[in-house]
C-alpha positions in Angstrom: 26.2 -24.5 30.3 24.9 -23.8 33.9 23.6 -26.8 35.8 19.9 -27.5 35.2 17.4 -27.4 38.1 14.7 -30.0 38.4 12.1 -27.6 37.1 14.4 -27.0 34.1 14.6 -30.8 33.7 10.9 -31.1 33.4 10.4 -28.2 31.1 13.4 -28.6 28.8 13.4 -32.2 27.7 10.9 -31.7 24.9 13.0 -28.8 23.5 16.3 -30.7 23.7 14.8 -33.8 22.1 13.1 -31.8 19.3 16.4 -30.0 18.4 18.6 -33.1 18.6 16.3 -35.6 16.8 17.2 -34.7 13.2 21.0 -35.0 13.7 20.5 -38.1 15.8 18.6 -39.7 12.9 21.4 -38.7 10.4 24.0 -40.2 12.7 22.0 -43.4 13.2 21.4 -43.8 9.5 25.1 -43.8 8.8 25.9 -46.1 11.7 23.0 -48.6 11.2 23.2 -48.7 7.4 19.4 -48.7 6.8 16.5 -46.4 7.6 14.4 -48.9 9.7 17.2 -49.7 12.1 18.2 -46.0 12.4 14.6 -45.1 13.2 14.4 -47.8 15.9 17.7 -46.6 17.4 16.6 -42.9 17.6 13.3 -44.0 19.2 15.0 -46.1 21.7 17.5 -43.2 22.5 14.6 -40.8 23.0 12.7 -43.2 25.2 15.7 -43.9 27.4 16.5 -40.2 27.7 13.0 -39.4 28.6 12.9 -42.0 31.4 16.3 -41.0 32.7 16.1 -37.2 32.3 15.9 -36.6 36.0 19.3 -38.2 36.3 20.9 -35.7 33.9 23.0 -33.5 36.2 23.9 -30.7 33.7 27.6 -31.4 33.7 27.7 -31.5 29.9 25.5 -30.3 27.1 22.2 -32.2 27.0 22.8 -33.1 23.4 26.1 -34.7 24.4 24.2 -36.8 26.9 21.8 -37.9 24.2 24.6 -38.8 21.8 26.2 -40.8 24.6 23.0 -42.9 25.0 22.7 -43.3 21.2 26.3 -44.3 20.9 26.1 -47.0 23.6 22.9 -48.4 22.0 24.6 -48.4 18.6 27.7 -50.2 20.0 25.5 -52.8 21.7 23.7 -53.5 18.4 26.8 -53.5 16.3 28.1 -56.6 14.6 31.0 -56.7 12.2 29.8 -56.1 8.7 30.9 -57.9 5.6 33.3 -55.7 3.7 34.5 -53.9 6.8 38.3 -54.1 6.8 40.1 -55.8 9.6 42.8 -53.1 9.5 42.9 -49.4 8.6 46.1 -48.0 7.3 48.1 -45.8 9.6 48.0 -42.1 9.3 51.4 -42.1 7.6 50.2 -44.6 5.0 47.2 -42.4 4.2 49.1 -39.2 3.7 49.2 -38.0 0.1 52.3 -38.5 -2.0 53.7 -36.8 -5.0 52.6 -39.8 -7.1 48.9 -39.3 -6.2 46.5 -37.9 -8.8 44.1 -35.2 -7.8 40.4 -34.8 -8.6 39.3 -33.1 -11.8 36.6 -30.9 -10.1 34.4 -28.9 -12.4 34.2 -25.1 -12.3 31.1 -23.3 -10.9 30.1 -22.6 -14.5 29.8 -26.3 -15.3 26.3 -26.7 -13.9 25.2 -30.1 -15.2 28.6 -31.7 -14.7 28.9 -30.2 -11.2 25.5 -31.7 -10.3 26.6 -35.1 -11.6 29.9 -35.0 -9.7 28.0 -34.1 -6.6 25.7 -37.0 -6.9 28.6 -39.4 -7.5 30.4 -37.9 -4.5 27.4 -38.5 -2.3 27.2 -42.1 -3.3 31.0 -42.5 -2.8 31.2 -40.9 0.6 28.2 -42.8 1.9 29.7 -46.1 0.8 33.1 -45.1 2.2 31.6 -44.4 5.6 29.8 -47.7 5.5 33.1 -49.5 5.0 34.9 -47.9 7.9 35.4 -49.9 11.0 33.2 -48.7 13.8 36.0 -47.2 15.9 36.7 -44.8 12.9 33.2 -44.5 11.5 31.7 -43.4 14.8 34.1 -40.5 15.6 33.8 -39.3 12.0 30.0 -39.4 12.0 29.9 -37.6 15.4 32.2 -34.9 14.0 31.2 -34.3 10.4 27.6 -35.4 10.4 26.4 -34.7 14.0 28.8 -31.8 14.2 30.0 -32.4 17.8 33.2 -30.8 19.0 36.3 -32.9 19.7 35.9 -32.6 23.5 32.3 -33.6 23.2 33.1 -36.7 21.1 35.9 -37.6 23.5 33.3 -37.4 26.3 30.7 -39.5 24.4 33.2 -42.2 23.5 35.3 -42.2 26.7 38.5 -41.5 24.7 41.3 -39.0 24.9 40.9 -36.0 22.6 44.1 -36.8 20.8 42.8 -40.3 20.0 39.5 -38.9 18.7 41.4 -36.4 16.4 43.7 -39.0 15.0 40.8 -41.4 14.1 38.8 -38.6 12.5 41.8 -37.4 10.5 42.4 -40.9 9.2 38.8 -41.4 8.3 38.7 -38.1 6.3 41.8 -39.3 4.4 40.1 -42.6 3.7 37.1 -40.7 2.3 39.5 -38.6 0.2 41.0 -41.8 -1.2 37.6 -43.2 -2.1 36.7 -40.0 -3.9 40.0 -40.3 -5.9 39.1 -43.9 -6.8 35.6 -43.1 -8.1 35.6 -39.6 -9.5 37.4 -38.1 -12.5 41.1 -37.5 -11.8 43.9 -35.6 -13.4 47.6 -35.2 -12.9 48.9 -32.3 -10.9 52.2 -30.4 -10.9 54.7 -31.3 -8.2 54.4 -29.4 -5.0 56.1 -26.0 -4.8 57.0 -26.5 -1.2 59.0 -29.0 0.8 57.0 -32.1 1.6 57.0 -31.2 5.3 55.4 -27.8 4.6 52.6 -29.5 2.6 52.1 -32.0 5.5 52.0 -29.2 8.0 49.4 -27.4 5.9 47.3 -30.6 5.7 47.4 -30.8 9.5 46.3 -27.2 9.8 43.5 -27.9 7.4 42.3 -30.9 9.5 42.5 -28.9 12.7 40.4 -26.1 11.1 37.8 -28.7 10.3 38.0 -29.9 13.9 37.5 -26.4 15.3 34.9 -25.4 12.6 36.9 -22.3 11.7 38.0 -21.0 8.3 41.3 -22.4 7.0 43.8 -19.5 7.6 46.0 -20.1 4.5 45.2 -19.4 0.9 46.8 -18.0 -2.3 50.6 -18.0 -2.3 50.7 -20.0 0.9 49.4 -23.0 -1.0 50.9 -24.8 -4.0 48.5 -26.0 -6.7 48.7 -29.5 -5.4 47.7 -28.5 -1.9 44.8 -26.5 -3.3 43.6 -29.6 -5.2 44.0 -31.8 -2.1 42.1 -29.4 0.1 39.3 -29.1 -2.5 38.9 -32.8 -2.2 38.8 -32.7 1.6 36.3 -29.9 1.4 34.1 -31.9 -0.9 34.2 -34.9 1.4 33.3 -33.0 4.5 30.6 -31.0 2.7 29.0 -34.2 1.5 29.2 -35.7 5.0 27.3 -32.7 6.4 24.5 -33.2 3.8 24.0 -36.9 4.2 21.0 -38.4 5.7 17.2 -37.8 5.8 16.1 -34.2 6.0 12.7 -34.9 7.6 11.8 -36.9 10.7 9.7 -40.0 10.0 6.2 -40.1 11.4 7.1 -42.6 14.1 9.7 -40.3 15.6 7.5 -37.2 15.2 4.7 -39.0 17.1 7.1 -40.0 19.9 8.3 -36.4 20.3 4.7 -35.2 20.4 3.7 -37.8 22.9 6.7 -36.9 25.2 5.7 -33.3 25.1 2.3 -34.2 26.6 3.4 -36.7 29.2 3.8 -35.5 32.8 7.2 -35.8 34.3 
């Protein structure tokens, strides 16, 4: 993005805030745990951004700057929640094993069952995100709900990209485990490939999520077990993308309208 001029600053804030507000609210809802606190956090973010817009130098995307403000406000408000684990398993501990069951996902023809499973998945994923420690929850929410890129998340959080990716990958595997614990399961045949091949494919799947590109392998490249595993990851990520309010509450809408009218 080219660096913004001062005239651009004055003209573009309303457009940037309007476009970012829905995803900011979805992020805040998952981080705050309730609608009222999320609404307050978004309003405070937009007010701070409006006051400091002249300080924005255009060195990153404006939305990245907004998420940086929101993240700092969120971290300032955060207190450890009951039920939040003191330790999250390492990546190696979360990797699937041959003993793991797989989800018994309905076919597209099973309309009512498919709708029921989807509702259960939404409740399960929302609860699983709530239980994540903040240093895993925040990168996941920024990636799979706010849909920021890995470099953007690293910039927002002040972390190395490799650290961001590792935390997101672990969080996705924790969500997969929660889905296995709460949705119907079935046994699966043993992998057709060496374990390392399956793990390499899992890494490729996660990186495709990170890049928001199609997974490059299908058919004979995947054993039945990998296909089941990836279907569960797809479900978790798809649910993440759909979580949160679809419409802005009146208070945020009024704030956006007021900011459009205020002189800079």
